[in-house]
N, C-alpha and C positions, 0 to 999 in steps of 0.2 A: 506700267506706262505704255501707253499706245506708242508703236514704234513704227512713225509715218515713214522715217526717210535716212537715209545716210548725210552725215556731214557735207557731203559731194553735193547732192544737193541742194543744202539748202544755199547755199551760194548765187542760184540762181531766180530773180525776183523778176517776173513781167511786168508791165505796168499799168493793167485797168482791172476792174471789177467784175468783166465778164464771166461766164461760164464757159465751158467747150462745148461748142452743140453743132453736131452735123445739122444737114440736111435731110431730117424727117427720112422718109422709104428713098431718099438718092443716094443714102449711105450705103456703098456698096459692100461692106465688111460682113464677110461669113465664118470667116475661119481665123485662130489667131495659132501661129506655131511655134514649137520652141526650139530653137536655131541648132542646142548643143544635145538634142539627144531624140531629136524629129518626133516629137509627141506633140500634140494636136487636139486641141480646145475649140469646139462651135458654139461660134453666139451670131446674135443678130441684132439690128437697132432694137427689137421688140421684146426680147430675151427676160427685159427685168434688171438680171446681173450676170458678171462673165469673172472668171478667174484671168486677173493679169498679174506679171509676176514678177522675181525678183533680179533676174538676166536681161535686164530692156536694153531691148538693140534700136538704135537709134538710124535709119538708113534715110532719112529727110536729104541725103544728097547722095545719094545710092550707096555708102556705104555703112558699115555695122561700126559699132563701139556697144561693149557691152557696159555697163555700170548699177553695181552692186546697192539696192537695197531692200530694205525689207519691214514688212508692216504684219499686220493681224485680219484686216479687215476687209471685207470684198465689198466692193462698189459699184455704184447704179449705172448701167449699159446703157440704162433708158431716159433720156429728159424727157419735158412735156410734150418739146415737139415731136420726142420720137427717134435723134437722132444719141450716139455716145456721150453721156456724160462721165468726165474724169478728172481728178483731184488735182491733174497739175496744166495741162489747160492751154490749147493752141484755139485758132479761129477758122470759121469756115468762111472766108472773105479778106484779102490781103492789107483790106483795111481795118480787119481788128484783130485789137493783141489782147491778151487774155490774165487773168494775174494768176501769180500763182496762189493754192489754196493747197491748206493739209487737213481738209474735212473729209477726204476718203482716203484710203489705202489699198498697197497691190500684195498679191501673195506668191503668184508663180511666173513663170517665164516667157516673153509671146515675144516674136514681130510680127507684123502686121501687114498688109499691102492693099491699098484702096486701087481698084481699076480708075486707072486717070489722074489721082488723087494723091496728095502727097499725105504725110501719118506723123501725128506725134506720139513716138514711138517711145520718147521719156517717161508718159505716165501711159501710153496705150489705148489714146485717144485719138479716132480715124477720123480723117475729116476731112469730106467731098471738094475738097480744092486742088487748084491744078498747081500752089505756091504753098512750097515752105516757108511759113511766119517764124523769122527769126526773133526771139524773144531779145529782150532788152537785158544785156547781165550787169547786176549791180555785185561788183569787186567788194567784198568787205573793205572799211577802213574806218578809221576811229571815228567819230561826231554822228554815225549815224544813227544810233539806238538813242530812242527820247525816255525819259523816267520821272517823278517825281518824290520828293522827302516830303515825311511827315512825323513829326516828335509830338510823340505822347504825353513825353514827359514837362513839357512848352504849353499843353492843351490839355492839364488834365482834368476840367472840370469838363471841357467836351469828351475824353473818353468815359467818365464817372456816369457822363446823362446817357451816353449811350444804353444802355444798362434797360433803363425808362424810356424809351423811346425806341429799341430796335429788341423784340423778345428772343430773336436767333443769338444774340447777343449771351443773352443768360444761356442758352443753351449750347452755344463755344465755352462759354466757363465749365461749364457741367462737364464735356466731352474731353476738355483739356487738361479737367481736374484743376482749373487756377485758383488755389485756395486762400487768396489774399481783395481785402474788399478796399483797404486803406492804403495811402503813402502819407510818406512823413519827408520834408525837403529839407534838406539840412544844407545850408550854405558853410562855407570854412575859410575865415580870413586874417590876415595878420591887425596887426593894430591898426594898423592905417587902410585899411581894404583890402589889402593885394591876398587874392585867391590863393590858396594853399590847394596844392595836387598832389595826390598820393596819399591824403590821411585817410587812414580806416574809419569805418563810422557803422558802431555795431547794436542791433540789439539783440534781445534773448535770442531771436526765430531769425534773423534774416542781418547779412553783414554787405557792404560796398566800399567803393574807392572814390573819393572826390575826382573831379576831372580839372582840367584847366582851369576852369571855371570856380573850383572851388566847391562844386556842388559834386552833392552823392545822394542816393534816394533808398529810404526802407519801407520794407511791403511788409503789410501786416494782412489777417485777417478782421474783419470785429469782433468777434468773441476774445482774441488773444491780442487786442492792442497795446504797445509800450506802453510802462510807466516814464523810461526814460532810454535814452541812446547817448552811447559813449563815444566821443569823440579820441581817437590817438594819434599821435603824428612825431614818430622821433622818439623822446623820454617825455613827451610830455601828453596827459590826460586829463579830459575836461568830460563832466557829465553833464547832460541836459535834460530838462524836465519836458518829458512829450508828452504831460497828462493834457493838456490845456490846447495848445495848436498843433498845427500839421506843419508849422512856415516855421525851422528854426534855423539860428543863428548862433555860430562859435566862434570868438576872437582867442587866437593862441600867443595871443604878445607880442613883442618886437620882434621878430623872428627877420636872421638874413636868408632869401631863398637863392638856389641856386637856377639862374638863366638856363643851365644846359638837360639839353633833350635828347631821348633817344627812341625809336619807332619801332616797333614790332608790328607786321602788318603780316597777315592771316589772308589768304583764300581760300574757301572751302568752298568748289563747285558742281554742281548734280551736275552729272554725265550720262546720265539714261537714255533712252531712244528718244523721248518727246518733248528734249531738250537740243533737237538735231535743228528748230526751227527758227533756234535764235544763239546757235551755239559759236556758230563762226564769226559771229559780229560780237558776242561777248566776246570771245579770243581777244580780235583786234583792239577793243575798248579797251577789254584787262590789260591788255600790255601797255596799249597809250598811257591809261594811270600810272602804272608801275614806274615809266619812264618819264611822264611828268611829275608826278613827287619827287624823284629822284634828281633829275634838274634843277626843281625849283628849291630845294632846298639841301642844295651843293654843301652843307657844315652838318647835315644831321647825320648823323650814326642810323642808317637802316638796314636792319633784317626782312628779308623777305619770304614766305611759306605758302608753297600752292601745292590744294589739295583737292584728289576729287575724290566723289564715291558714287555710287549706285547702289546694288542692295542684295541680298542672301541669294546666291545662284549664279550672279553674272562674272564676267571675268574678274572682278577687284570688287573686292567692298567699297574701300579706302584707298587709295593709294596715295601714299603720304610723300613730301618732301619735306625735311626739317627747314630748321630757320637758318637762310645764309646771307653773306653780305654781298652775296655773288647772283647781283638783279640777272643779267645774261642769260645765266643759266635758269633759271626760276623765268625769266620771258619764253626760253626756249622748251620749257616742261609746259607751259599754259599753251601752245601753239601746237605741238606734238599730241593734243587729245582728239578724242573724236567722240560720238554717243550714238551709244548701243544699249541696251541689255532693259532690264526694268520688267516691262511685262505686267505689272500694274499701276494704280497710280501710287498708292505710298510705296516709299522709300527708306533708305536707311539712314534718315536723317539724326537719328541718335547714337551712332555708331560714328556718323561722322563728325558731329559735335563731342563724344568721347574720344576720337582722336586731335581735334584742335584745342580740346581745352585740357586736357589728363596728359597727353603721347608727342606734347614738342616743350622744349622749354624755352617757355616765355620769359623775357627778363624783368626781375620784379620793380628796374627802375623805368622802364619802357613803359610808353605809350600805346598801349595796347590795343588794335584794332584787328574784327575778326568780318570779312564782307561773306558772308553765305547766300548765295548764287542758288537759286532752285526753283522747281516747279510744281511742287509735289509735297504733299506733308510725312512725317513718319507715319509708321504705324499704330490704328488708335488700339494697339493693345496699351492695358492697364497697367501693365509692368515698365515697357517701352514710354509710354506718355509721363509715367513718374522719372523713368530716368532722364526723360529730355528736361522734365521741371528741375530734377535736381541739378543737373550740368547746367542749366542755367542759372542756376542760384550759387552754384563754385564762381561760375564766370563774376559774376556780377559781385563778389567774394573777391576775387584776385584782379581785380579791376577790367578784366576783356571785356570791350565794349562789342555787342555782335549786330550786326548792321545787314540785316536784311535784304536781296536786291530779288525781289519778288518776280518771275517771269511769268510769259503766257501760261495758263495750265494753275494759276492759283484760283481755287473758290474761297468763299469768303472764310468760312472754317479755317481755314491754313493760313489767310491773312489775319483772323485775330490772334492765332498762335505766333506768328511772326513777329505779330505786333507789341504780343506780352514778352516776347524776349529779346525783342528792343529796348522797352524802354528799363524793363527789371535790370537790364546790365548798363542802363546808361546810354544805350545805343538811341538808336533812329530808324525806324521805316523807311524803306525803300522800294519803289517799283519801277516795272516797267509801262509805256503807254503807250497805244494804238497808235498814236502823233507819228511814228517813224515808217508806218507801213509794211514794217518787218516781221517776220513771225505769223503765228495763231492769235486770235484776241485775248486782251486784258482787261480783266473785270477794272469799272471804276471803286476806289477803293472809298471806304463810309466814313470820311475826312471833312475835312471846311476846305477852304480854299485853298491850291496850291500851284506852285510856276512848274510848268513844263518846262525840263531842262534837257540838253545834250546830258547823256549817260556821265559820260567820259568828263564834264567839267563839272557833274551834280559832284561825282564820287572825290574828282582831285577837293572841288570847293569842301565836300567833309571831312574828309581828310586835314585839310589845311586849319578847319574848325579847330580841330582836336589838339594841334598843334601849335595855336597861337600861346 
């Protein structure tokens, strides 16, 4: 993925959507000097492009401060007015504030000076103004990020219709080797209609576990539609005829069900460089979610596992932490992470899933929820894709609900894959939106009407919905 900047930079967000522009030929910058080794690079307002750097020096107040950031891409040095155009952005007049934007990136190490003017050295943008314009700094706090939710199992006919109305949906199905066309929804209850949670629902090709509403979903391709579905709960087994209807109900008798619940909550977070535009905010949101779920369920045993992943060749592929009742330590793990690595768009999603599903000791009797926070797909290698599909099916068999949190950078093909992972496991699809004004742009998902919520509130609500 593109390594736009370090987590340190993600904390600074400016107030408007203007670009960084100098005043054309009035801009006096001719030289960029590396303060570390004395080397220099020459540029001018009409140079077209320039290299600026990794060790950025802020001399806006006469001093110097090094800020270590990294990226891959040169940026344009000339905007339409002939001024320096920069991805971070300050203004050429004291009354013009400029918004942070990560459209461009930096490559080397400069400081610069404009005769009689101030300098935005944080991004390398020099402006012809006598005043240094201080940005508005928004400290990350819970409740800033916004998101939405869409549950395809609750809107199954809408999902199926997309194959007829959106040709790209068929392309995505082929790309991700999704091998099912149909679904059987099974509701399992006692004789008095009480939902039975934790019942196994099986066909020859697929297995699922009922949730707290007694629902489980069996998926199949048209050539292998199951004739029957088997429901097992403790020592009870019932076989349902699936040859006629795809909406089945199963009653297991006059059972006395336990009200005792446990929660295993696993967070798996992409920490590659492209997540830097939102990671600091996500860390604060996730900490708030953990603390609120714990406070609102004081009598509920909760085990938490926080995990982070990148890609092959990075500092780590998966940084694992086992399930623990010590939520404070887990929160500390969340806050200690930064964004780095990646280098290309796909990441080691398959390795992250393998760790989450096979590498953790999920409690069989627990409500099992896995939030997968990411902005990029797995590598589009057939073997990797098949592994992702196999792991998703294994999660469904074990009753692990995958709940993706799609961040900036997710494209339509990735949205398709994440939604299949969610509904296959009885999870739900969630996504960040542009309403917060934080981070890079987010695609509008191909769904019906949805409510924009604060991300932390939405996650707490979703977790609570599985615990009712």
